[in-house]
KENU-560831 format. One record per residue (C-alpha): x, y, z; residue number from 1. Coordinates in Angstrom, 1 decimal. Each point is the difference from the previous one (the first is absolute). Example, Ala and Ser with C-alpha at 12.3 -4.5 7.8 and 13.67 -1.06 7.14 Angstrom:
12.3 -4.5 7.8 1
1.4 3.4 -0.7 2
***
This chain:
-37.2 -42.2 57.5 1
-3.9 0.5 0.5 2
-3.0 2.3 -0.7 3
-2.7 1.5 2.4 4
-3.3 0.3 -1.3 5
-2.6 2.0 2.1 6
-3.5 -0.3 -0.9 7
-2.1 3.7 1.0 8
-3.5 -1.3 0.3 9
-2.1 3.3 -1.1 10
-1.4 1.4 -3.5 11
-2.1 3.0 -0.3 12
-2.3 -1.8 -2.6 13
-0.7 -3.5 -0.6 14
1.1 -1.0 -3.7 15
-2.6 -2.6 -0.9 16
2.8 -2.4 -1.2 17
2.1 -0.2 3.1 18
0.1 -3.1 2.0 19
2.8 1.1 2.4 20
-0.6 0.7 3.5 21
-0.7 4.0 0.6 22
-2.4 2.2 1.9 23
-1.6 3.2 -1.0 24
-0.1 1.2 3.6 25
3.1 1.8 1.1 26
-1.1 -0.2 3.7 27
2.4 -2.6 0.9 28
3.1 1.7 -1.9 29
1.8 1.1 3.3 30
-0.4 -3.8 1.7 31
0.8 -1.8 -3.3 32
3.2 2.0 0.1 33
0.9 -0.8 3.5 34
-0.7 -3.6 -0.7 35
2.3 -0.1 -3.0 36
2.4 1.6 1.9 37
-0.3 -2.9 2.5 38
-0.1 -2.9 -2.4 39
3.5 1.8 -1.5 40
1.6 -0.7 3.1 41
-1.6 -3.3 1.1 42
0.9 -1.5 -3.2 43
3.4 1.2 -0.5 44
1.6 -3.7 0.6 45
-2.2 -1.5 -2.8 46
2.4 0.7 -2.5 47
3.1 -1.8 0.2 48
2.4 2.7 -1.9 49
-1.4 3.1 1.6 50
1.8 2.7 -2.8 51
-3.1 1.4 -2.1 52
0.5 0.8 -3.7 53
-3.6 1.2 -0.6 54
-2.7 1.5 1.9 55
-3.4 0.0 -1.9 56
-3.6 2.0 1.4 57
-2.5 -1.9 -1.6 58
-3.8 -0.1 0.6 59
-2.6 1.6 0.3 60
1.2 3.2 -0.7 61
3.3 1.0 1.5 62
-0.1 3.3 -1.6 63
-2.7 0.9 2.8 64
2.9 0.1 2.3 65
1.3 3.5 1.2 66
4.3 0.3 -0.8 67
0.4 0.1 3.7 68
-1.7 -3.4 0.6 69
2.1 -1.3 -2.7 70
2.9 1.4 1.6 71
-1.1 -1.4 3.5 72
-0.5 -3.3 -1.7 73
3.4 -0.2 -1.4 74
1.7 1.3 3.3 75
-1.6 -3.2 1.7 76
1.5 -2.4 -2.8 77
3.3 1.5 0.2 78
-0.3 -0.9 3.4 79
-0.4 -3.5 -0.2 80
1.2 -0.9 -3.2 81
3.2 0.9 -2.3 82
-0.8 2.2 -2.6 83
3.6 1.4 -0.9 84
-0.6 -1.9 -3.1 85
-3.3 1.2 -0.9 86
-0.1 0.6 -4.1 87
-3.6 0.3 -0.6 88
-2.7 1.4 2.2 89
-3.7 -0.1 -2.0 90
-3.2 1.7 1.2 91
-3.5 -1.1 -1.7 92
-1.9 3.3 -1.1 93
-3.1 1.3 -1.3 94
0.1 2.8 -2.6 95
-2.3 1.9 2.0 96
2.2 0.2 3.0 97
2.9 1.3 -2.0 98
-0.3 3.7 0.8 99
3.4 1.7 -0.8 100
0.3 1.0 3.8 101
-0.5 -3.8 1.2 102
2.5 -1.3 -2.8 103
2.6 2.7 1.2 104
-0.5 -0.9 3.6 105
1.2 -3.7 -0.6 106
3.3 1.3 -1.1 107
0.9 0.2 3.5 108
-0.5 -4.0 0.5 109
1.6 -2.8 -1.6 110
-2.2 -0.6 -2.6 111
1.6 -0.3 -3.5 112
-2.6 -1.6 -1.9 113
-3.8 0.9 -0.8 114
-2.5 -2.8 -1.3 115
-3.0 2.1 -1.0 116
-3.3 -2.0 -0.7 117
-1.0 1.9 -3.5 118
-1.9 -3.0 -1.4 119
-1.0 1.7 -3.0 120
-0.2 3.3 -1.7 121
-3.5 0.2 -1.1 122
-2.6 1.1 2.8 123
-2.7 -2.6 -1.6 124
2.6 -2.9 0.9 125
0.6 1.7 3.6 126
-4.0 0.5 0.7 127
-0.3 -3.6 -1.0 128
2.5 -1.4 2.7 129
-1.3 2.8 2.4 130
3.3 1.8 0.5 131
0.2 3.3 2.1 132
2.1 1.6 -2.6 133
-0.3 1.3 -3.9 134
2.0 -0.4 -3.0 135
1.4 3.8 0.7 136
1.0 -0.3 3.6 137
1.7 -3.5 -1.3 138
2.3 1.9 -2.3 139
0.6 2.9 2.4 140
1.3 -2.4 2.7 141
2.5 -1.3 -2.1 142
1.0 3.4 -1.0 143
-0.1 1.2 3.5 144
2.4 -2.8 1.3 145
2.5 0.7 -2.7 146
-0.2 3.8 0.7 147
0.6 -0.8 3.7 148
3.5 -1.9 -1.5 149
-1.3 -3.8 0.5 150
1.1 -2.0 -3.1 151
-0.5 -3.5 1.3 152
-3.6 -0.2 -1.0 153
-2.3 -3.1 -0.9 154
-3.9 0.3 -1.2 155
-2.7 -2.4 0.1 156
-2.0 -0.7 -2.8 157
-2.9 -2.3 -0.5 158
-1.3 -1.5 -3.2 159
-2.9 -2.4 -1.3 160
-2.7 2.7 1.8 161
-3.2 0.2 -2.1 162
-0.1 2.9 -2.1 163
3.7 0.2 -0.2 164
0.9 -0.3 -3.8 165
3.0 -1.3 -1.4 166
1.0 3.7 -1.4 167
-0.5 1.5 3.7 168
2.1 -2.8 1.4 169
2.6 1.0 -2.4 170
-0.1 3.6 1.2 171
-0.1 -1.0 3.6 172
3.6 -2.0 -0.9 173
1.1 2.9 -2.3 174
-0.5 2.7 3.2 175
2.7 -2.2 2.0 176
2.4 0.8 -2.7 177
-1.2 3.7 -0.5 178
0.3 0.8 3.7 179
3.4 -1.6 0.4 180
-0.9 -2.6 2.8 181
2.6 -3.0 0.1 182
-2.0 -2.7 1.5 183
-3.7 -0.9 -0.3 184
-2.1 -3.0 1.3 185
-3.0 -1.0 -2.6 186
-2.6 -2.6 1.5 187
-3.1 -1.4 -1.7 188
-3.1 0.9 1.8 189
-1.2 -2.9 2.0 190
-3.0 -0.6 1.6 191
0.3 -1.4 3.7 192
-3.0 -1.5 1.8 193
-1.4 2.3 3.0 194
1.2 3.4 -1.5 195
-2.5 2.8 -1.2 196
0.7 -1.0 -3.7 197
-0.8 -3.6 0.1 198
-3.1 1.0 1.8 199
-1.1 2.8 -2.8 200
0.9 -2.3 -2.9 201
-2.2 -2.9 1.6 202
-2.7 2.3 0.2 203
0.2 1.6 -3.3 204
1.3 3.3 1.1 205
3.3 0.0 -1.8 206
1.4 -1.5 -3.1 207
1.7 -3.3 0.4 208
3.8 -0.9 -0.8 209
0.7 -1.3 -3.4 210
3.0 -2.3 0.3 211
0.8 0.1 -3.5 212
0.2 4.0 0.2 213
2.6 -0.5 2.7 214
1.8 -2.3 -2.2 215
0.5 2.2 -2.6 216
0.9 2.8 1.7 217
2.6 -2.0 2.0 218
1.2 -0.7 -3.5 219
0.3 4.0 -0.6 220
1.9 0.2 3.2 221
2.7 -2.3 -1.1 222
0.1 1.9 -3.2 223
0.4 3.3 1.3 224
2.9 -1.1 2.7 225
2.0 -1.4 -2.7 226
-0.4 3.2 -2.4 227
0.4 2.4 2.9 228
3.1 -1.5 1.5 229
-2.0 -1.4 3.6 230
1.7 -3.2 1.0 231
-3.2 -2.5 0.6 232
1.7 -1.2 3.2 233
-3.1 -1.6 1.5 234
-3.3 -0.6 -1.2 235
-1.8 3.1 1.2 236
3.3 2.4 0.4 237
1.9 1.7 -2.3 238
3.1 2.2 0.2 239
2.6 2.1 -1.7 240
3.7 -1.6 0.4 241
1.0 0.5 3.3 242
-3.3 0.5 1.9 243
-1.6 -3.0 0.8 244
-1.6 0.0 3.5 245
2.3 -1.5 2.6 246
-2.6 -0.7 2.4 247
-2.3 -2.0 -2.3 248
2.8 -1.5 -1.7 249
1.2 -1.7 3.1 250
-3.3 -1.3 0.8 251
0.5 -1.9 -3.3 252
3.5 -1.1 0.9 253
-1.2 -1.4 3.2 254
2.0 2.1 2.2 255
-1.8 0.5 3.8 256
-2.0 2.6 1.0 257
-2.1 1.2 2.8 258
-3.4 1.3 -0.5 259
-1.3 2.4 2.8 260
-3.8 1.1 0.7 261
-3.5 -1.5 -0.2 262
0.0 -2.6 -2.9 263
3.5 0.0 -0.8 264
2.2 -3.0 -1.0 265
3.2 -1.1 1.1 266
2.6 -2.5 -1.4 267
3.5 -1.1 1.2 268
1.1 -3.0 -2.5 269
-1.8 -2.7 2.1 270
-3.5 1.3 1.2 271
-2.3 2.4 -0.9 272
-2.4 2.2 2.2 273
-3.0 2.5 -0.2 274
-1.2 2.5 2.4 275
-3.8 -0.1 1.0 276
-2.0 2.1 -2.7 277
-1.7 2.0 2.9 278
0.7 3.6 1.1 279
-1.5 0.0 3.3 280
1.4 -3.6 0.9 281
3.3 0.7 -1.5 282
0.4 3.2 2.2 283
-1.2 -1.9 3.1 284
2.0 -2.9 -0.3 285
3.1 2.2 -0.3 286
-0.7 3.0 2.2 287
-2.0 -1.9 3.0 288
1.1 -3.7 -0.5 289
3.8 1.1 -1.0 290
-0.2 -3.0 -2.3 291
-0.3 -0.4 -4.2 292
-3.3 -1.8 -1.1 293
0.9 -1.9 -2.8 294
-0.2 -3.6 -1.7 295
3.2 -1.6 -1.3 296
0.7 -2.5 -2.8 297
2.9 -2.3 0.1 298
1.0 -0.7 -4.0 299
0.6 -3.4 -1.0 300
2.6 -0.7 -2.8 301
-2.9 -0.5 -2.3 302
-1.8 3.4 0.9 303
3.4 1.7 -0.1 304
0.8 -0.9 -3.4 305
-3.3 0.6 -1.2 306
0.4 3.5 1.2 307
3.4 0.4 -1.9 308
-1.9 -1.6 -3.2 309
-2.8 2.5 0.4 310
2.3 3.2 0.4 311
3.0 -0.9 -2.1 312
-2.0 -0.7 -3.1 313
-1.8 3.7 0.1 314
3.6 1.4 -0.1 315
2.2 0.4 -3.2 316
3.4 -2.2 1.7 317
-2.7 -2.8 0.6 318
0.1 -3.1 1.7 319
3.7 -0.7 1.2 320
0.5 -4.1 -0.9 321
3.3 0.1 2.3 322
-1.7 1.6 2.7 323
-3.1 -2.4 -0.1 324
2.9 -2.9 -0.1 325
2.0 1.3 2.7 326
-3.1 0.9 2.7 327
-2.3 -2.4 -0.8 328
2.0 -3.1 -1.9 329
0.3 -1.3 -3.4 330
-3.4 -2.1 0.5 331
-1.7 3.4 -0.2 332
2.2 1.2 -2.8 333
-1.1 -2.8 -2.2 334
-3.7 0.4 0.9 335
-0.1 3.5 -0.8 336
1.7 -0.5 -3.1 337
-2.0 -3.0 -1.2 338
-3.1 2.3 0.6 339
1.4 2.7 -2.0 340
0.6 -2.0 -3.0 341
-3.3 0.9 -1.7 342
0.4 3.6 0.7 343
2.9 0.4 -1.6 344
-1.0 -2.2 -3.0 345
-3.1 2.5 -0.2 346
2.3 3.1 0.3 347
-1.4 1.0 3.0 348
3.3 -0.6 1.8 349
3.5 -0.1 -0.8 350
3.1 -1.5 1.7 351
2.4 2.8 -0.3 352
3.5 -1.7 1.6 353
-1.0 -1.1 3.6 354
-3.2 2.1 -0.1 355
-3.5 -0.6 -0.8 356
-1.4 3.4 -1.4 357
-3.4 0.9 -1.4 358
-0.4 0.9 -3.4 359
-2.6 3.1 -0.7 360
-2.3 -2.5 -1.2 361
0.2 -2.1 3.4 362
-0.4 3.1 2.3 363
-3.8 0.1 -1.2 364
0.3 -3.4 1.6 365
2.1 0.7 3.3 366
-2.0 -1.1 2.9 367
-1.3 -3.4 -1.9 368
3.2 -0.9 -1.2 369
2.0 0.6 3.7 370
-2.9 -2.2 1.4 371
0.5 -2.8 -2.7 372
3.7 -0.1 1.0 373
-0.7 -0.1 3.8 374
1.2 -2.9 2.1 375
***
């Protein structure tokens, strides 16, 4: 089975830390949806197995779409792909979009999972990040989604924000429990170049991020997960048993997916491609030129293995040594195992039967360790 990711490249307001592709102008929304419909039809043979298990509306802010626009999008998918085995249909949302009438209108769609961009339950953090909502709206949005009958909810939280004390971070985590949210993602605030936050910090308008604070709050996150019964199944993702995100888990398992929309990425097992990150040119290529404007990369065995090392080490199930032997060969297994020895001795990795798994200590150095195991 496979997944479809659809990038909706519009936002009401620009968060200052975001480096994803989006526009705050909705002028091209109608044309964009028409182009997305065209790409869905054009790319229907990209996947060898057209049976779709998951659909994910990401962005940007997909909750800017009306229910009837989502229904038309779904109908178009069903026309060209087999969605009879669909298990999960996620929509990313902002709290300020989640008025009860809008949520109820989504009951008529196939959406069965909400991803709500809360980020924090403190207004000072939200102001620092230039979010469009406030803390009360975040709380109300979660309750409104639940009241409308949607139980499969995930929220995003950000830690390491200047001014976010450990006490406030613990409060944010406790709200997940108190609100009965079965899944959440927690990300350290990172400062990407060419973002407003990067400029503000460089010019002294905003406080810089403290890596030691982020590390400390990640440790608080791990302690909370253990005490509250959340499975820390990926570095940034935590779930109650039975509530793992299917779509994202399939990414980490290397299952093929197709990405639709400007800047969206696709992967079919051997190649990776990504669409042009320009709304006007994306629309023109599909509606006028009748072709997709994208770049393609054919993965070498080494690149493919390195991607597997990076993604698998971020998960609770870890790197499968037998899979490496089966898919890449014994020489690569020996190289990975040899490079892993010092991290095992240092207590950052453990070898659990035929898997290499990060310890809690190792999770603090996940990207570094993965890089050291690259072939």
